[in-house]
Biotite code that builds the C-alpha atoms (Angstrom):
import biotite.structure as struc

atoms = struc.array([
    struc.Atom([-138.224, -96.968, 64.424], chain_id="A", res_id=1, res_name="MET", atom_name="CA", element="C"),
    struc.Atom([-134.927, -96.587, 66.324], chain_id="A", res_id=2, res_name="THR", atom_name="CA", element="C"),
    struc.Atom([-132.892, -97.613, 63.273], chain_id="A", res_id=3, res_name="LEU", atom_name="CA", element="C"),
    struc.Atom([-134.873, -95.237, 61.079], chain_id="A", res_id=4, res_name="LEU", atom_name="CA", element="C"),
    struc.Atom([-134.224, -92.347, 63.484], chain_id="A", res_id=5, res_name="ALA", atom_name="CA", element="C"),
    struc.Atom([-130.523, -93.157, 63.621], chain_id="A", res_id=6, res_name="ALA", atom_name="CA", element="C"),
    struc.Atom([-130.316, -93.150, 59.810], chain_id="A", res_id=7, res_name="ASP", atom_name="CA", element="C"),
    struc.Atom([-132.025, -89.767, 59.565], chain_id="A", res_id=8, res_name="THR", atom_name="CA", element="C"),
    struc.Atom([-129.387, -87.138, 58.669], chain_id="A", res_id=9, res_name="PRO", atom_name="CA", element="C"),
    struc.Atom([-128.872, -84.341, 61.178], chain_id="A", res_id=10, res_name="SER", atom_name="CA", element="C"),
    struc.Atom([-128.983, -80.667, 60.279], chain_id="A", res_id=11, res_name="CYS", atom_name="CA", element="C"),
    struc.Atom([-125.228, -80.638, 59.696], chain_id="A", res_id=12, res_name="TYR", atom_name="CA", element="C"),
    struc.Atom([-124.536, -84.043, 58.174], chain_id="A", res_id=13, res_name="SER", atom_name="CA", element="C"),
    struc.Atom([-123.065, -84.614, 54.734], chain_id="A", res_id=14, res_name="ARG", atom_name="CA", element="C"),
    struc.Atom([-126.615, -84.878, 53.445], chain_id="A", res_id=15, res_name="PHE", atom_name="CA", element="C"),
    struc.Atom([-127.992, -81.746, 55.119], chain_id="A", res_id=16, res_name="VAL", atom_name="CA", element="C"),
    struc.Atom([-126.212, -78.399, 55.461], chain_id="A", res_id=17, res_name="ASN", atom_name="CA", element="C"),
    struc.Atom([-128.526, -76.012, 57.273], chain_id="A", res_id=18, res_name="GLU", atom_name="CA", element="C"),
    struc.Atom([-127.565, -72.526, 58.471], chain_id="A", res_id=19, res_name="TRP", atom_name="CA", element="C"),
    struc.Atom([-129.422, -72.802, 61.764], chain_id="A", res_id=20, res_name="PHE", atom_name="CA", element="C"),
    struc.Atom([-128.467, -75.975, 63.599], chain_id="A", res_id=21, res_name="CYS", atom_name="CA", element="C"),
    struc.Atom([-128.658, -76.176, 67.375], chain_id="A", res_id=22, res_name="TRP", atom_name="CA", element="C"),
    struc.Atom([-127.528, -79.792, 67.225], chain_id="A", res_id=23, res_name="GLN", atom_name="CA", element="C"),
    struc.Atom([-124.144, -78.580, 65.938], chain_id="A", res_id=24, res_name="TYR", atom_name="CA", element="C"),
    struc.Atom([-123.847, -76.191, 68.900], chain_id="A", res_id=25, res_name="VAL", atom_name="CA", element="C"),
    struc.Atom([-124.726, -78.979, 71.305], chain_id="A", res_id=26, res_name="ASP", atom_name="CA", element="C"),
    struc.Atom([-122.376, -81.551, 69.746], chain_id="A", res_id=27, res_name="ASP", atom_name="CA", element="C"),
    struc.Atom([-119.407, -79.163, 69.324], chain_id="A", res_id=28, res_name="ARG", atom_name="CA", element="C"),
    struc.Atom([-119.907, -77.205, 72.537], chain_id="A", res_id=29, res_name="GLN", atom_name="CA", element="C"),
    struc.Atom([-116.378, -77.722, 73.854], chain_id="A", res_id=30, res_name="ASP", atom_name="CA", element="C"),
    struc.Atom([-114.819, -76.672, 70.556], chain_id="A", res_id=31, res_name="GLU", atom_name="CA", element="C"),
    struc.Atom([-116.977, -73.556, 70.347], chain_id="A", res_id=32, res_name="ILE", atom_name="CA", element="C"),
    struc.Atom([-116.292, -72.547, 73.956], chain_id="A", res_id=33, res_name="VAL", atom_name="CA", element="C"),
    struc.Atom([-112.535, -72.981, 73.480], chain_id="A", res_id=34, res_name="ASP", atom_name="CA", element="C"),
    struc.Atom([-112.615, -70.788, 70.370], chain_id="A", res_id=35, res_name="ALA", atom_name="CA", element="C"),
    struc.Atom([-114.716, -68.147, 72.147], chain_id="A", res_id=36, res_name="LEU", atom_name="CA", element="C"),
    struc.Atom([-112.409, -68.065, 75.186], chain_id="A", res_id=37, res_name="VAL", atom_name="CA", element="C"),
    struc.Atom([-109.372, -67.719, 72.932], chain_id="A", res_id=38, res_name="GLU", atom_name="CA", element="C"),
    struc.Atom([-111.109, -64.926, 71.002], chain_id="A", res_id=39, res_name="HIS", atom_name="CA", element="C"),
    struc.Atom([-111.911, -63.011, 74.192], chain_id="A", res_id=40, res_name="ILE", atom_name="CA", element="C"),
    struc.Atom([-108.387, -63.457, 75.545], chain_id="A", res_id=41, res_name="GLY", atom_name="CA", element="C"),
    struc.Atom([-106.702, -62.220, 72.369], chain_id="A", res_id=42, res_name="ILE", atom_name="CA", element="C"),
    struc.Atom([-109.087, -59.271, 72.043], chain_id="A", res_id=43, res_name="THR", atom_name="CA", element="C"),
    struc.Atom([-108.620, -58.059, 75.621], chain_id="A", res_id=44, res_name="LEU", atom_name="CA", element="C"),
    struc.Atom([-104.847, -58.568, 75.534], chain_id="A", res_id=45, res_name="ALA", atom_name="CA", element="C"),
    struc.Atom([-104.591, -56.626, 72.277], chain_id="A", res_id=46, res_name="ALA", atom_name="CA", element="C"),
    struc.Atom([-106.610, -53.710, 73.677], chain_id="A", res_id=47, res_name="ILE", atom_name="CA", element="C"),
    struc.Atom([-104.488, -53.590, 76.843], chain_id="A", res_id=48, res_name="VAL", atom_name="CA", element="C"),
    struc.Atom([-101.323, -53.697, 74.726], chain_id="A", res_id=49, res_name="PHE", atom_name="CA", element="C"),
    struc.Atom([-102.665, -50.879, 72.564], chain_id="A", res_id=50, res_name="GLY", atom_name="CA", element="C"),
    struc.Atom([-103.540, -48.760, 75.616], chain_id="A", res_id=51, res_name="LEU", atom_name="CA", element="C"),
    struc.Atom([-100.098, -49.253, 77.144], chain_id="A", res_id=52, res_name="VAL", atom_name="CA", element="C"),
    struc.Atom([-98.481, -47.928, 73.965], chain_id="A", res_id=53, res_name="ILE", atom_name="CA", element="C"),
    struc.Atom([-101.064, -45.291, 73.009], chain_id="A", res_id=54, res_name="ALA", atom_name="CA", element="C"),
    struc.Atom([-101.095, -43.426, 76.333], chain_id="A", res_id=55, res_name="PHE", atom_name="CA", element="C"),
    struc.Atom([-97.396, -42.477, 76.447], chain_id="A", res_id=56, res_name="PRO", atom_name="CA", element="C"),
    struc.Atom([-97.425, -41.710, 72.723], chain_id="A", res_id=57, res_name="LEU", atom_name="CA", element="C"),
    struc.Atom([-100.339, -39.316, 73.240], chain_id="A", res_id=58, res_name="ALA", atom_name="CA", element="C"),
    struc.Atom([-98.528, -37.633, 76.139], chain_id="A", res_id=59, res_name="LEU", atom_name="CA", element="C"),
    struc.Atom([-95.398, -37.174, 74.049], chain_id="A", res_id=60, res_name="VAL", atom_name="CA", element="C"),
    struc.Atom([-97.439, -35.794, 71.132], chain_id="A", res_id=61, res_name="ALA", atom_name="CA", element="C"),
    struc.Atom([-99.197, -33.387, 73.460], chain_id="A", res_id=62, res_name="ARG", atom_name="CA", element="C"),
    struc.Atom([-96.099, -32.085, 75.201], chain_id="A", res_id=63, res_name="ARG", atom_name="CA", element="C"),
    struc.Atom([-93.983, -31.987, 72.032], chain_id="A", res_id=64, res_name="MET", atom_name="CA", element="C"),
    struc.Atom([-96.223, -30.562, 69.290], chain_id="A", res_id=65, res_name="PRO", atom_name="CA", element="C"),
    struc.Atom([-93.496, -30.976, 66.687], chain_id="A", res_id=66, res_name="ARG", atom_name="CA", element="C"),
    struc.Atom([-93.759, -34.744, 67.052], chain_id="A", res_id=67, res_name="LEU", atom_name="CA", element="C"),
    struc.Atom([-97.558, -34.891, 66.985], chain_id="A", res_id=68, res_name="GLU", atom_name="CA", element="C"),
    struc.Atom([-97.928, -35.162, 63.207], chain_id="A", res_id=69, res_name="SER", atom_name="CA", element="C"),
    struc.Atom([-95.219, -37.830, 63.092], chain_id="A", res_id=70, res_name="THR", atom_name="CA", element="C"),
    struc.Atom([-96.810, -39.902, 65.851], chain_id="A", res_id=71, res_name="ILE", atom_name="CA", element="C"),
    struc.Atom([-100.277, -39.645, 64.314], chain_id="A", res_id=72, res_name="LEU", atom_name="CA", element="C"),
    struc.Atom([-98.932, -40.496, 60.869], chain_id="A", res_id=73, res_name="ALA", atom_name="CA", element="C"),
    struc.Atom([-97.091, -43.523, 62.262], chain_id="A", res_id=74, res_name="LEU", atom_name="CA", element="C"),
    struc.Atom([-100.094, -44.841, 64.185], chain_id="A", res_id=75, res_name="SER", atom_name="CA", element="C"),
    struc.Atom([-102.362, -44.303, 61.175], chain_id="A", res_id=76, res_name="THR", atom_name="CA", element="C"),
    struc.Atom([-99.842, -45.825, 58.792], chain_id="A", res_id=77, res_name="GLY", atom_name="CA", element="C"),
    struc.Atom([-99.711, -49.039, 60.801], chain_id="A", res_id=78, res_name="LEU", atom_name="CA", element="C"),
    struc.Atom([-103.436, -49.524, 60.209], chain_id="A", res_id=79, res_name="TYR", atom_name="CA", element="C"),
    struc.Atom([-102.888, -49.447, 56.443], chain_id="A", res_id=80, res_name="THR", atom_name="CA", element="C"),
    struc.Atom([-100.563, -52.466, 56.576], chain_id="A", res_id=81, res_name="VAL", atom_name="CA", element="C"),
    struc.Atom([-102.626, -55.509, 55.498], chain_id="A", res_id=82, res_name="PRO", atom_name="CA", element="C"),
    struc.Atom([-102.951, -58.216, 58.111], chain_id="A", res_id=83, res_name="SER", atom_name="CA", element="C"),
    struc.Atom([-101.835, -60.694, 55.455], chain_id="A", res_id=84, res_name="LEU", atom_name="CA", element="C"),
    struc.Atom([-98.471, -58.920, 55.557], chain_id="A", res_id=85, res_name="ALA", atom_name="CA", element="C"),
    struc.Atom([-98.227, -57.742, 59.180], chain_id="A", res_id=86, res_name="LEU", atom_name="CA", element="C"),
    struc.Atom([-98.772, -61.074, 60.918], chain_id="A", res_id=87, res_name="LEU", atom_name="CA", element="C"),
    struc.Atom([-96.247, -62.996, 58.765], chain_id="A", res_id=88, res_name="PRO", atom_name="CA", element="C"),
    struc.Atom([-93.722, -60.203, 59.429], chain_id="A", res_id=89, res_name="LEU", atom_name="CA", element="C"),
    struc.Atom([-94.117, -60.793, 63.168], chain_id="A", res_id=90, res_name="LEU", atom_name="CA", element="C"),
    struc.Atom([-93.910, -64.595, 62.969], chain_id="A", res_id=91, res_name="VAL", atom_name="CA", element="C"),
    struc.Atom([-90.062, -64.755, 62.852], chain_id="A", res_id=92, res_name="PRO", atom_name="CA", element="C"),
    struc.Atom([-89.974, -62.920, 66.194], chain_id="A", res_id=93, res_name="PHE", atom_name="CA", element="C"),
    struc.Atom([-93.000, -64.319, 68.043], chain_id="A", res_id=94, res_name="THR", atom_name="CA", element="C"),
    struc.Atom([-93.740, -67.547, 66.174], chain_id="A", res_id=95, res_name="GLY", atom_name="CA", element="C"),
    struc.Atom([-97.129, -69.035, 65.338], chain_id="A", res_id=96, res_name="LEU", atom_name="CA", element="C"),
    struc.Atom([-98.624, -67.956, 68.636], chain_id="A", res_id=97, res_name="SER", atom_name="CA", element="C"),
    struc.Atom([-101.345, -65.816, 70.112], chain_id="A", res_id=98, res_name="ALA", atom_name="CA", element="C"),
    struc.Atom([-98.648, -63.239, 70.929], chain_id="A", res_id=99, res_name="THR", atom_name="CA", element="C"),
    struc.Atom([-98.280, -62.545, 67.217], chain_id="A", res_id=100, res_name="THR", atom_name="CA", element="C"),
    struc.Atom([-101.970, -61.756, 66.917], chain_id="A", res_id=101, res_name="VAL", atom_name="CA", element="C"),
    struc.Atom([-102.012, -59.653, 70.100], chain_id="A", res_id=102, res_name="VAL", atom_name="CA", element="C"),
    struc.Atom([-99.124, -57.478, 68.937], chain_id="A", res_id=103, res_name="ILE", atom_name="CA", element="C"),
    struc.Atom([-100.586, -57.042, 65.469], chain_id="A", res_id=104, res_name="GLY", atom_name="CA", element="C"),
    struc.Atom([-104.041, -56.092, 66.718], chain_id="A", res_id=105, res_name="LEU", atom_name="CA", element="C"),
    struc.Atom([-102.590, -53.828, 69.400], chain_id="A", res_id=106, res_name="GLY", atom_name="CA", element="C"),
    struc.Atom([-100.683, -51.919, 66.721], chain_id="A", res_id=107, res_name="LEU", atom_name="CA", element="C"),
    struc.Atom([-103.852, -51.584, 64.654], chain_id="A", res_id=108, res_name="TYR", atom_name="CA", element="C"),
    struc.Atom([-105.714, -50.187, 67.676], chain_id="A", res_id=109, res_name="ALA", atom_name="CA", element="C"),
    struc.Atom([-103.194, -47.343, 67.991], chain_id="A", res_id=110, res_name="LEU", atom_name="CA", element="C"),
    struc.Atom([-104.905, -45.518, 65.131], chain_id="A", res_id=111, res_name="THR", atom_name="CA", element="C"),
    struc.Atom([-107.979, -44.972, 67.283], chain_id="A", res_id=112, res_name="ILE", atom_name="CA", element="C"),
    struc.Atom([-106.515, -44.961, 70.778], chain_id="A", res_id=113, res_name="LEU", atom_name="CA", element="C"),
    struc.Atom([-103.787, -42.354, 70.262], chain_id="A", res_id=114, res_name="VAL", atom_name="CA", element="C"),
    struc.Atom([-106.267, -39.895, 68.795], chain_id="A", res_id=115, res_name="ARG", atom_name="CA", element="C"),
    struc.Atom([-108.773, -40.671, 71.538], chain_id="A", res_id=116, res_name="ALA", atom_name="CA", element="C"),
    struc.Atom([-106.254, -39.828, 74.259], chain_id="A", res_id=117, res_name="PHE", atom_name="CA", element="C"),
    struc.Atom([-105.188, -36.645, 72.480], chain_id="A", res_id=118, res_name="LEU", atom_name="CA", element="C"),
    struc.Atom([-108.736, -35.460, 71.821], chain_id="A", res_id=119, res_name="ASP", atom_name="CA", element="C"),
    struc.Atom([-109.758, -36.326, 75.360], chain_id="A", res_id=120, res_name="GLY", atom_name="CA", element="C"),
    struc.Atom([-106.943, -34.358, 76.960], chain_id="A", res_id=121, res_name="LEU", atom_name="CA", element="C"),
    struc.Atom([-107.630, -31.411, 74.668], chain_id="A", res_id=122, res_name="ARG", atom_name="CA", element="C"),
    struc.Atom([-111.285, -31.398, 75.699], chain_id="A", res_id=123, res_name="SER", atom_name="CA", element="C"),
    struc.Atom([-110.321, -30.363, 79.230], chain_id="A", res_id=124, res_name="VAL", atom_name="CA", element="C"),
    struc.Atom([-111.058, -26.622, 79.623], chain_id="A", res_id=125, res_name="PRO", atom_name="CA", element="C"),
    struc.Atom([-107.995, -24.410, 80.075], chain_id="A", res_id=126, res_name="ASP", atom_name="CA", element="C"),
    struc.Atom([-109.552, -22.597, 83.022], chain_id="A", res_id=127, res_name="ASP", atom_name="CA", element="C"),
    struc.Atom([-109.887, -25.914, 84.848], chain_id="A", res_id=128, res_name="VAL", atom_name="CA", element="C"),
    struc.Atom([-106.191, -26.597, 84.357], chain_id="A", res_id=129, res_name="ARG", atom_name="CA", element="C"),
    struc.Atom([-105.275, -23.099, 85.509], chain_id="A", res_id=130, res_name="GLU", atom_name="CA", element="C"),
    struc.Atom([-107.413, -23.466, 88.609], chain_id="A", res_id=131, res_name="SER", atom_name="CA", element="C"),
    struc.Atom([-105.774, -26.794, 89.473], chain_id="A", res_id=132, res_name="ALA", atom_name="CA", element="C"),
    struc.Atom([-102.296, -25.328, 88.986], chain_id="A", res_id=133, res_name="VAL", atom_name="CA", element="C"),
    struc.Atom([-103.291, -22.400, 91.188], chain_id="A", res_id=134, res_name="GLY", atom_name="CA", element="C"),
    struc.Atom([-104.220, -24.886, 93.902], chain_id="A", res_id=135, res_name="LEU", atom_name="CA", element="C"),
    struc.Atom([-100.736, -26.339, 93.765], chain_id="A", res_id=136, res_name="GLY", atom_name="CA", element="C"),
    struc.Atom([-101.256, -29.339, 91.488], chain_id="A", res_id=137, res_name="TYR", atom_name="CA", element="C"),
    struc.Atom([-98.073, -30.552, 89.825], chain_id="A", res_id=138, res_name="GLY", atom_name="CA", element="C"),
    struc.Atom([-98.054, -31.942, 86.274], chain_id="A", res_id=139, res_name="SER", atom_name="CA", element="C"),
    struc.Atom([-98.419, -35.559, 87.385], chain_id="A", res_id=140, res_name="GLY", atom_name="CA", element="C"),
    struc.Atom([-101.164, -34.887, 89.890], chain_id="A", res_id=141, res_name="ARG", atom_name="CA", element="C"),
    struc.Atom([-102.897, -32.589, 87.402], chain_id="A", res_id=142, res_name="LEU", atom_name="CA", element="C"),
    struc.Atom([-102.914, -35.349, 84.809], chain_id="A", res_id=143, res_name="LEU", atom_name="CA", element="C"),
    struc.Atom([-104.188, -38.098, 87.101], chain_id="A", res_id=144, res_name="VAL", atom_name="CA", element="C"),
    struc.Atom([-106.632, -36.159, 89.285], chain_id="A", res_id=145, res_name="ARG", atom_name="CA", element="C"),
    struc.Atom([-107.999, -33.592, 86.838], chain_id="A", res_id=146, res_name="VAL", atom_name="CA", element="C"),
    struc.Atom([-107.262, -34.127, 83.158], chain_id="A", res_id=147, res_name="GLU", atom_name="CA", element="C"),
    struc.Atom([-107.779, -37.871, 82.799], chain_id="A", res_id=148, res_name="LEU", atom_name="CA", element="C"),
    struc.Atom([-111.130, -37.937, 84.666], chain_id="A", res_id=149, res_name="PRO", atom_name="CA", element="C"),
    struc.Atom([-112.478, -35.062, 82.563], chain_id="A", res_id=150, res_name="LEU", atom_name="CA", element="C"),
    struc.Atom([-111.091, -36.623, 79.375], chain_id="A", res_id=151, res_name="ALA", atom_name="CA", element="C"),
    struc.Atom([-112.599, -40.022, 80.190], chain_id="A", res_id=152, res_name="MET", atom_name="CA", element="C"),
    struc.Atom([-115.819, -39.703, 78.104], chain_id="A", res_id=153, res_name="PRO", atom_name="CA", element="C"),
    struc.Atom([-113.825, -39.002, 74.929], chain_id="A", res_id=154, res_name="VAL", atom_name="CA", element="C"),
    struc.Atom([-111.247, -41.672, 75.732], chain_id="A", res_id=155, res_name="ILE", atom_name="CA", element="C"),
    struc.Atom([-113.930, -44.265, 76.448], chain_id="A", res_id=156, res_name="MET", atom_name="CA", element="C"),
    struc.Atom([-115.677, -43.444, 73.168], chain_id="A", res_id=157, res_name="ALA", atom_name="CA", element="C"),
    struc.Atom([-112.452, -44.212, 71.315], chain_id="A", res_id=158, res_name="GLY", atom_name="CA", element="C"),
    struc.Atom([-111.883, -47.332, 73.397], chain_id="A", res_id=159, res_name="LEU", atom_name="CA", element="C"),
    struc.Atom([-115.337, -48.619, 72.475], chain_id="A", res_id=160, res_name="ARG", atom_name="CA", element="C"),
    struc.Atom([-114.619, -48.225, 68.772], chain_id="A", res_id=161, res_name="VAL", atom_name="CA", element="C"),
    struc.Atom([-111.204, -49.856, 69.125], chain_id="A", res_id=162, res_name="ALA", atom_name="CA", element="C"),
    struc.Atom([-112.633, -52.785, 71.093], chain_id="A", res_id=163, res_name="THR", atom_name="CA", element="C"),
    struc.Atom([-115.455, -53.524, 68.670], chain_id="A", res_id=164, res_name="VAL", atom_name="CA", element="C"),
    struc.Atom([-113.108, -53.347, 65.671], chain_id="A", res_id=165, res_name="SER", atom_name="CA", element="C"),
    struc.Atom([-110.583, -55.579, 67.432], chain_id="A", res_id=166, res_name="THR", atom_name="CA", element="C"),
    struc.Atom([-113.246, -58.236, 68.034], chain_id="A", res_id=167, res_name="VAL", atom_name="CA", element="C"),
    struc.Atom([-113.726, -58.398, 64.280], chain_id="A", res_id=168, res_name="ALA", atom_name="CA", element="C"),
    struc.Atom([-110.015, -58.204, 63.449], chain_id="A", res_id=169, res_name="LEU", atom_name="CA", element="C"),
    struc.Atom([-109.149, -61.025, 65.844], chain_id="A", res_id=170, res_name="THR", atom_name="CA", element="C"),
    struc.Atom([-110.539, -63.439, 63.271], chain_id="A", res_id=171, res_name="THR", atom_name="CA", element="C"),
    struc.Atom([-107.514, -62.754, 61.015], chain_id="A", res_id=172, res_name="VAL", atom_name="CA", element="C"),
    struc.Atom([-105.438, -64.579, 63.607], chain_id="A", res_id=173, res_name="GLY", atom_name="CA", element="C"),
    struc.Atom([-106.444, -67.733, 61.800], chain_id="A", res_id=174, res_name="THR", atom_name="CA", element="C"),
    struc.Atom([-103.495, -66.942, 59.512], chain_id="A", res_id=175, res_name="LEU", atom_name="CA", element="C"),
    struc.Atom([-101.228, -68.089, 62.326], chain_id="A", res_id=176, res_name="VAL", atom_name="CA", element="C"),
    struc.Atom([-103.659, -70.668, 63.734], chain_id="A", res_id=177, res_name="ALA", atom_name="CA", element="C"),
    struc.Atom([-104.705, -68.411, 66.625], chain_id="A", res_id=178, res_name="ASN", atom_name="CA", element="C"),
    struc.Atom([-107.857, -66.691, 65.450], chain_id="A", res_id=179, res_name="GLY", atom_name="CA", element="C"),
    struc.Atom([-110.362, -67.765, 68.084], chain_id="A", res_id=180, res_name="GLY", atom_name="CA", element="C"),
    struc.Atom([-113.743, -67.810, 66.389], chain_id="A", res_id=181, res_name="LEU", atom_name="CA", element="C"),
    struc.Atom([-111.918, -66.961, 63.173], chain_id="A", res_id=182, res_name="GLY", atom_name="CA", element="C"),
    struc.Atom([-110.634, -70.537, 63.081], chain_id="A", res_id=183, res_name="ASN", atom_name="CA", element="C"),
    struc.Atom([-114.215, -71.801, 62.997], chain_id="A", res_id=184, res_name="LEU", atom_name="CA", element="C"),
    struc.Atom([-115.187, -69.236, 60.361], chain_id="A", res_id=185, res_name="ILE", atom_name="CA", element="C"),
    struc.Atom([-112.237, -70.212, 58.175], chain_id="A", res_id=186, res_name="SER", atom_name="CA", element="C"),
    struc.Atom([-113.028, -73.910, 58.527], chain_id="A", res_id=187, res_name="HIS", atom_name="CA", element="C"),
    struc.Atom([-116.691, -73.256, 57.814], chain_id="A", res_id=188, res_name="GLY", atom_name="CA", element="C"),
    struc.Atom([-115.838, -71.378, 54.614], chain_id="A", res_id=189, res_name="VAL", atom_name="CA", element="C"),
    struc.Atom([-113.365, -74.001, 53.413], chain_id="A", res_id=190, res_name="GLN", atom_name="CA", element="C"),
    struc.Atom([-115.754, -76.899, 54.050], chain_id="A", res_id=191, res_name="ARG", atom_name="CA", element="C"),
    struc.Atom([-118.955, -75.008, 53.199], chain_id="A", res_id=192, res_name="ASP", atom_name="CA", element="C"),
    struc.Atom([-120.040, -75.834, 56.753], chain_id="A", res_id=193, res_name="PHE", atom_name="CA", element="C"),
    struc.Atom([-122.931, -73.402, 57.170], chain_id="A", res_id=194, res_name="ARG", atom_name="CA", element="C"),
    struc.Atom([-123.801, -74.123, 60.794], chain_id="A", res_id=195, res_name="ALA", atom_name="CA", element="C"),
    struc.Atom([-120.207, -73.641, 61.908], chain_id="A", res_id=196, res_name="GLU", atom_name="CA", element="C"),
    struc.Atom([-119.802, -70.442, 59.874], chain_id="A", res_id=197, res_name="LEU", atom_name="CA", element="C"),
    struc.Atom([-123.009, -68.848, 61.103], chain_id="A", res_id=198, res_name="LEU", atom_name="CA", element="C"),
    struc.Atom([-122.499, -69.850, 64.741], chain_id="A", res_id=199, res_name="THR", atom_name="CA", element="C"),
    struc.Atom([-119.009, -68.335, 64.861], chain_id="A", res_id=200, res_name="ALA", atom_name="CA", element="C"),
    struc.Atom([-120.131, -65.156, 63.080], chain_id="A", res_id=201, res_name="ALA", atom_name="CA", element="C"),
    struc.Atom([-123.079, -64.661, 65.438], chain_id="A", res_id=202, res_name="VAL", atom_name="CA", element="C"),
    struc.Atom([-120.853, -65.179, 68.463], chain_id="A", res_id=203, res_name="LEU", atom_name="CA", element="C"),
    struc.Atom([-118.466, -62.506, 67.147], chain_id="A", res_id=204, res_name="CYS", atom_name="CA", element="C"),
    struc.Atom([-121.317, -60.026, 66.879], chain_id="A", res_id=205, res_name="VAL", atom_name="CA", element="C"),
    struc.Atom([-122.679, -60.885, 70.330], chain_id="A", res_id=206, res_name="LEU", atom_name="CA", element="C"),
    struc.Atom([-119.209, -60.588, 71.856], chain_id="A", res_id=207, res_name="LEU", atom_name="CA", element="C"),
    struc.Atom([-118.719, -57.145, 70.301], chain_id="A", res_id=208, res_name="ALA", atom_name="CA", element="C"),
    struc.Atom([-122.093, -55.973, 71.624], chain_id="A", res_id=209, res_name="VAL", atom_name="CA", element="C"),
    struc.Atom([-121.416, -57.379, 75.089], chain_id="A", res_id=210, res_name="LEU", atom_name="CA", element="C"),
    struc.Atom([-117.999, -55.714, 75.386], chain_id="A", res_id=211, res_name="LEU", atom_name="CA", element="C"),
    struc.Atom([-119.445, -52.430, 74.156], chain_id="A", res_id=212, res_name="ASP", atom_name="CA", element="C"),
    struc.Atom([-122.195, -52.556, 76.800], chain_id="A", res_id=213, res_name="VAL", atom_name="CA", element="C"),
    struc.Atom([-119.633, -53.342, 79.506], chain_id="A", res_id=214, res_name="LEU", atom_name="CA", element="C"),
    struc.Atom([-117.535, -50.359, 78.446], chain_id="A", res_id=215, res_name="LEU", atom_name="CA", element="C"),
    struc.Atom([-120.590, -48.088, 78.557], chain_id="A", res_id=216, res_name="VAL", atom_name="CA", element="C"),
    struc.Atom([-121.354, -49.259, 82.087], chain_id="A", res_id=217, res_name="LEU", atom_name="CA", element="C"),
    struc.Atom([-117.710, -48.793, 83.061], chain_id="A", res_id=218, res_name="THR", atom_name="CA", element="C"),
    struc.Atom([-117.761, -45.256, 81.710], chain_id="A", res_id=219, res_name="GLN", atom_name="CA", element="C"),
    struc.Atom([-120.852, -44.441, 83.775], chain_id="A", res_id=220, res_name="ARG", atom_name="CA", element="C"),
    struc.Atom([-119.129, -45.737, 86.892], chain_id="A", res_id=221, res_name="LEU", atom_name="CA", element="C"),
    struc.Atom([-115.974, -43.735, 86.192], chain_id="A", res_id=222, res_name="LEU", atom_name="CA", element="C"),
    struc.Atom([-117.795, -40.531, 85.246], chain_id="A", res_id=223, res_name="THR", atom_name="CA", element="C"),
    struc.Atom([-120.838, -40.256, 87.538], chain_id="A", res_id=224, res_name="PRO", atom_name="CA", element="C"),
    struc.Atom([-120.994, -36.468, 87.000], chain_id="A", res_id=225, res_name="TRP", atom_name="CA", element="C"),
    struc.Atom([-122.036, -36.981, 83.362], chain_id="A", res_id=226, res_name="THR", atom_name="CA", element="C"),
    struc.Atom([-125.249, -38.865, 84.180], chain_id="A", res_id=227, res_name="ARG", atom_name="CA", element="C"),
    struc.Atom([-127.232, -35.738, 84.824], chain_id="A", res_id=228, res_name="GLY", atom_name="CA", element="C"),
    struc.Atom([-126.039, -34.194, 81.555], chain_id="A", res_id=229, res_name="ALA", atom_name="CA", element="C"),
    struc.Atom([-127.445, -37.109, 79.529], chain_id="A", res_id=230, res_name="HIS", atom_name="CA", element="C"),
    struc.Atom([-130.798, -37.308, 81.352], chain_id="A", res_id=231, res_name="SER", atom_name="CA", element="C"),
])
């Protein structure tokens, strides 16, 4: 009976190729966790990189209207560059590393983040700005204490979209061997390994949902005055 059980093919052996296979998850747990951790790290780093660039660009576009169309066109144009071209273009400078993927995804996120910052700042009522200036607020204090808090709902909405899309785009990092769950998806496609493909895809979806929920909770903490408006 023991020999017979040992000879029985598992749900992901060369004889059986099932989509749902918990045995694969159990046997390859370390590999899956490593890919998931890498995926999370690249995604978060790319979003932070995008925010660091998008915020000053939005401020420049706002204070210098003549440059707004140029900045928006540039940030939008970057998104049209195929990842198959963008990542290889970065490789000579950053090598086959996670940095290449982070920079590429951060540049893609600018399309959403720059517009989110601009739209958020524009949503602040003019009378609120005038009142703050009348109270002696300088431009820096006005931005930090008044405009950014009131613009936060719009900014967070854009950040949620950028984060979810970046979770999906991180998989293209497999082009430079740093794609997180994308590495498992690529291997699953090449080998027709259904359990590996489905597991990685499901984890991508769950990660996107989890990050979106965390951002919603963060927004509620940062903008407590909006809770009553939604109830």
